[in-house]
C-alpha positions as CSV (number, residue, x, y, z in Angstrom):
1,X,-20.7,101.7,-239.0
2,X,-21.6,104.7,-236.9
3,X,-18.7,106.4,-235.1
4,X,-18.4,109.4,-233.0
5,X,-15.1,111.4,-232.7
6,X,-13.9,111.6,-229.1
7,X,-12.5,115.0,-230.0
8,X,-16.1,116.4,-230.2
9,X,-16.5,115.8,-226.4
10,X,-16.5,118.9,-224.3
11,X,-13.4,119.0,-222.2
12,X,-14.0,118.8,-218.5
13,X,-12.7,121.5,-216.1
14,X,-10.3,120.5,-213.3
15,X,-13.2,120.7,-210.8
16,X,-15.3,118.4,-213.0
17,X,-12.6,115.8,-213.6
18,X,-13.7,112.5,-212.0
19,X,-11.4,110.6,-209.7
20,X,-8.9,108.1,-211.3
21,X,-10.5,104.9,-212.4
22,X,-10.2,102.0,-210.0
23,X,-8.6,98.8,-211.3
24,X,-10.9,96.9,-213.6
25,X,-10.7,93.9,-215.8
26,X,-11.3,94.0,-219.5
27,X,-12.4,90.6,-220.6
28,X,-11.8,88.8,-223.9
29,X,-9.0,91.0,-225.2
30,X,-7.2,90.0,-228.4
31,X,-3.4,89.4,-228.5
32,X,-2.0,90.9,-231.7
33,X,1.3,91.6,-233.3
34,X,3.2,94.9,-232.8
35,X,5.4,94.4,-235.8
36,X,5.2,92.1,-238.9
37,X,7.4,92.6,-241.9
38,X,8.4,91.0,-245.1
39,X,12.1,91.2,-245.7
40,X,12.8,92.0,-249.3
41,X,15.7,92.0,-251.8
42,X,17.4,95.4,-252.3
43,X,19.2,94.2,-255.5
44,X,18.3,91.8,-258.2
45,X,20.1,88.5,-258.6
46,X,20.1,84.8,-257.9
47,X,19.6,83.6,-254.3
48,X,22.7,81.4,-253.5
49,X,22.0,80.9,-249.7
50,X,19.1,81.0,-247.2
51,X,20.4,81.0,-243.6
52,X,17.1,80.3,-241.9
53,X,14.2,78.0,-241.7
54,X,10.6,78.7,-240.7
55,X,10.2,79.0,-236.9
56,X,13.8,80.3,-236.3
57,X,14.4,83.2,-234.0
58,X,16.6,85.8,-235.7
59,X,18.3,88.9,-234.4
60,X,18.5,92.3,-235.9
61,X,21.1,92.6,-238.7
62,X,21.4,88.9,-239.0
63,X,22.0,87.7,-242.6
64,X,19.0,85.8,-243.7
65,X,19.9,85.3,-247.3
66,X,22.7,85.9,-249.8
67,X,22.2,87.1,-253.3
68,X,25.0,86.2,-255.8
69,X,27.7,88.9,-255.4
70,X,30.3,87.5,-257.8
71,X,30.1,90.5,-260.2
72,X,30.1,93.0,-257.3
73,X,33.2,91.4,-255.7
74,X,35.1,91.5,-259.1
75,X,34.0,95.1,-259.5
76,X,35.3,95.9,-256.1
77,X,38.7,94.4,-256.8
78,X,38.9,96.5,-260.0
79,X,38.1,99.6,-258.0
80,X,40.8,98.7,-255.5
81,X,43.4,98.6,-258.3
82,X,42.1,101.9,-259.7
83,X,42.4,103.5,-256.3
84,X,46.0,102.3,-256.0
85,X,46.8,103.8,-259.4
86,X,45.1,107.1,-258.4
87,X,47.0,107.2,-255.1
88,X,50.3,106.8,-257.0
89,X,49.4,109.6,-259.4
90,X,48.4,111.8,-256.5
91,X,51.7,111.3,-254.8
92,X,53.8,112.0,-257.9
93,X,54.9,115.6,-258.1
94,X,57.7,115.0,-260.7
95,X,55.8,117.1,-263.3
96,X,55.6,120.0,-260.9
97,X,59.4,119.8,-260.1
98,X,60.2,119.5,-263.8
99,X,58.1,122.5,-264.7
100,X,59.7,124.6,-262.0
101,X,63.2,123.5,-263.2
102,X,62.3,124.5,-266.8
103,X,61.1,127.9,-265.6
104,X,64.3,128.5,-263.7
105,X,66.4,127.7,-266.8
106,X,64.2,129.9,-269.0
107,X,64.4,132.8,-266.5
108,X,68.2,132.4,-266.3
109,X,68.5,132.6,-270.1
110,X,66.3,135.6,-270.3
111,X,68.3,137.4,-267.5
112,X,71.6,136.5,-269.3
113,X,70.4,137.9,-272.6
114,X,69.2,141.2,-271.0
115,X,72.5,141.5,-269.1
116,X,74.4,141.1,-272.4
117,X,72.3,143.9,-274.0
118,X,72.9,146.1,-270.9
119,X,76.7,145.8,-271.5
120,X,76.5,145.8,-275.3
121,X,73.2,147.3,-276.5
122,X,71.8,145.5,-279.5
123,X,74.1,142.4,-279.1
124,X,71.0,140.2,-278.6
125,X,68.2,140.9,-281.1
126,X,64.8,142.0,-279.7
127,X,63.1,139.0,-281.4
128,X,65.3,136.7,-279.3
129,X,64.5,138.6,-276.1
130,X,60.8,138.3,-276.9
131,X,61.1,134.6,-277.7
132,X,62.9,134.0,-274.4
133,X,60.3,136.0,-272.5
134,X,57.6,133.8,-274.1
135,X,59.5,130.7,-273.2
136,X,59.8,131.8,-269.6
137,X,56.1,132.7,-269.5
138,X,55.2,129.3,-270.9
139,X,57.3,127.6,-268.3
140,X,55.5,129.5,-265.5
141,X,52.2,128.5,-267.0
142,X,53.4,124.9,-267.2
143,X,54.0,125.0,-263.4
144,X,50.4,125.9,-262.9
145,X,49.3,123.2,-265.3
146,X,51.4,120.6,-263.4
147,X,50.0,121.7,-260.0
148,X,46.4,121.6,-261.4
149,X,47.0,118.0,-262.7
150,X,48.3,117.0,-259.3
151,X,45.2,118.5,-257.6
152,X,43.0,116.6,-260.0
153,X,44.9,113.4,-259.3
154,X,44.2,113.9,-255.5
155,X,40.5,114.5,-256.2
156,X,40.5,111.4,-258.3
157,X,41.6,109.5,-255.2
158,X,38.5,110.7,-253.4
159,X,36.4,109.7,-256.4
160,X,37.9,106.2,-256.3
161,X,37.3,105.9,-252.6
162,X,33.7,106.9,-253.0
163,X,33.3,104.3,-255.8
164,X,34.9,101.7,-253.5
165,X,32.5,102.7,-250.7
166,X,29.6,102.3,-253.1
167,X,30.9,98.8,-254.1
168,X,31.1,97.8,-250.4
169,X,27.5,99.1,-249.9
170,X,26.3,97.0,-252.9
171,X,28.0,93.9,-251.6
172,X,26.5,94.5,-248.2
173,X,23.0,95.0,-249.6
174,X,23.3,91.7,-251.5
175,X,23.1,90.2,-248.0
176,X,19.5,90.2,-247.0
177,X,19.4,91.1,-243.3
178,X,16.6,91.2,-240.7
179,X,15.6,94.6,-239.5
180,X,14.5,93.5,-236.0
181,X,14.6,90.7,-233.5
182,X,11.9,88.4,-234.7
183,X,10.7,84.9,-235.6
184,X,10.6,83.6,-239.1
185,X,6.9,83.0,-239.9
186,X,7.2,82.0,-243.6
187,X,9.9,81.4,-246.2
188,X,8.9,83.0,-249.4
189,X,11.8,82.1,-251.8
190,X,14.1,79.2,-252.4
191,X,17.8,78.9,-253.2
192,X,18.4,79.3,-256.9
193,X,15.4,81.6,-257.5
194,X,16.0,84.9,-259.3
195,X,14.7,87.9,-257.2
196,X,13.9,91.4,-258.3
197,X,14.2,94.5,-256.2
198,X,11.4,94.4,-253.6
199,X,10.7,90.7,-253.9
200,X,9.9,89.4,-250.4
201,X,12.1,86.6,-249.2
202,X,10.9,85.9,-245.6
203,X,8.0,87.0,-243.4
204,X,9.0,88.0,-239.9
205,X,6.9,88.6,-236.8
206,X,8.1,90.2,-233.6
207,X,7.2,88.1,-230.5
208,X,9.1,89.7,-227.6
209,X,6.5,92.5,-227.5
210,X,2.8,92.0,-228.3
211,X,-0.3,94.1,-228.3
212,X,-3.3,93.5,-226.1
213,X,-6.4,95.0,-227.8
214,X,-9.8,95.5,-226.2
215,X,-12.8,97.8,-226.1
216,X,-13.9,100.0,-223.2
217,X,-17.4,101.5,-222.8
218,X,-17.4,105.3,-222.9
219,X,-20.0,105.6,-220.2
220,X,-18.0,103.6,-217.7
221,X,-14.4,105.0,-218.3
222,X,-13.3,108.2,-219.9
223,X,-10.6,107.9,-222.5
224,X,-8.6,110.6,-220.7
225,X,-8.3,108.3,-217.7
226,X,-7.2,105.2,-219.6
227,X,-4.2,106.3,-221.6
228,X,-0.9,105.6,-219.8
229,X,-2.5,103.3,-217.2
230,X,-0.5,100.2,-216.2
231,X,-1.9,96.8,-217.3
232,X,-1.4,93.2,-216.2
233,X,-2.3,90.2,-218.3
234,X,-2.5,86.8,-216.5
235,X,-2.3,83.7,-218.7
236,X,-2.4,80.1,-217.6
237,X,-2.2,76.7,-219.3
238,X,-1.7,73.0,-218.3
239,X,1.6,71.2,-219.1
240,X,0.8,67.5,-218.7
241,X,4.5,66.7,-219.0
242,X,5.2,68.4,-215.7
243,X,3.6,66.0,-213.2
244,X,4.9,67.9,-210.2
245,X,3.3,71.3,-211.3
246,X,1.2,71.0,-214.5
247,X,-0.7,74.2,-213.9
248,X,1.4,77.1,-215.3
249,X,0.6,80.7,-214.6
250,X,2.3,83.7,-216.0
251,X,1.8,87.5,-215.7
252,X,2.7,90.1,-218.3
253,X,2.9,93.8,-217.7
254,X,2.8,96.9,-219.8
255,X,1.1,100.3,-220.3
256,X,-1.9,101.5,-222.3
257,X,-0.3,103.2,-225.3
258,X,-3.2,103.8,-227.6
259,X,-6.8,105.1,-227.1
260,X,-8.9,105.4,-230.2
261,X,-10.4,108.8,-231.1
262,X,-13.5,107.0,-232.4
263,X,-16.4,105.5,-230.5
264,X,-18.1,102.5,-232.1
265,X,-21.9,102.3,-232.6
266,X,-22.2,100.4,-229.3
267,X,-20.6,103.2,-227.3
268,X,-17.2,101.5,-227.0
269,X,-13.8,102.7,-228.0
270,X,-10.7,100.7,-228.8
271,X,-7.5,100.6,-226.7
272,X,-4.4,98.6,-226.7
273,X,-1.4,98.1,-224.5
274,X,2.0,96.6,-225.3
275,X,3.3,93.9,-223.0
276,X,6.6,92.1,-222.8
277,X,6.3,88.5,-223.8
278,X,8.0,85.5,-222.0
279,X,9.2,82.1,-223.0
280,X,8.5,78.7,-221.7
281,X,10.6,75.8,-222.9
282,X,12.2,78.0,-225.6
283,X,8.8,78.9,-227.0
284,X,6.9,82.2,-226.6
285,X,3.9,82.0,-224.3
286,X,1.6,84.6,-225.6
287,X,0.7,84.2,-229.2
288,X,-1.3,86.4,-231.7
289,X,-5.0,85.4,-231.8
290,X,-5.2,84.3,-228.2
291,X,-8.0,85.8,-226.1
292,X,-7.0,87.1,-222.6
293,X,-8.3,89.2,-219.8
294,X,-6.5,92.4,-219.1
295,X,-6.4,94.2,-215.7
296,X,-6.1,98.0,-216.1
297,X,-5.1,100.4,-213.4
298,X,-3.1,100.4,-210.2
């Protein structure tokens, strides 16, 4: 297929710019999907529930399926208990108080021995003085150790909280949720099947917004004038059940949001516009694959 990049066209000066294009109709445009996704499992496991059927309308973050979370729930309960233990340990400063009390006693004994030697030199042997100094120094170090253990216990609380958050995230990800407002096109798994990470469970299509695709001839309308133009799509059909007014007519509006940078061999370039779809009797009117005429311009 022969293509020509539009970027190779020589830009027109302001004086050379043609007037805005008048409204024109682009015939036989194709209605296409804007978004189509396959919702997949994020964790392996057995599917225990499917909360949808084909053709259902689903909303963003709605739970489509449930993967067995029994192990994850038990693990979360275990982490809750571990967090409770960690919080108890973090609030217990008894070791710090005991170490401080021991240091006070050791310091008092050392002062007493030195006071005795001041009044009666040599009454307390130097070895005993050094031993009491060592005991007091150890008691001071034990205070630091107790405070460090208390700090570690407080950090352990944060660790347990992070583990608990991770457990909650795992439980949440075992719920397969829809990422957008859509319609279920296909069910790809059944209850009882084992799924791996990445296995698709349902195919979803977005129907509230659709893409209208068509081709414009370069010699008739410059791409610079097409992008951003408003569009209108008229669509009609006959409803034989409505005897009073069987002929139904609907209009859909949007804006040209894409102009291709390539020109096809026939001198045409592709454009598309996104329009807001509508419902009739709880069913979407425009559907992918339908051919429509699109009016472009004011």
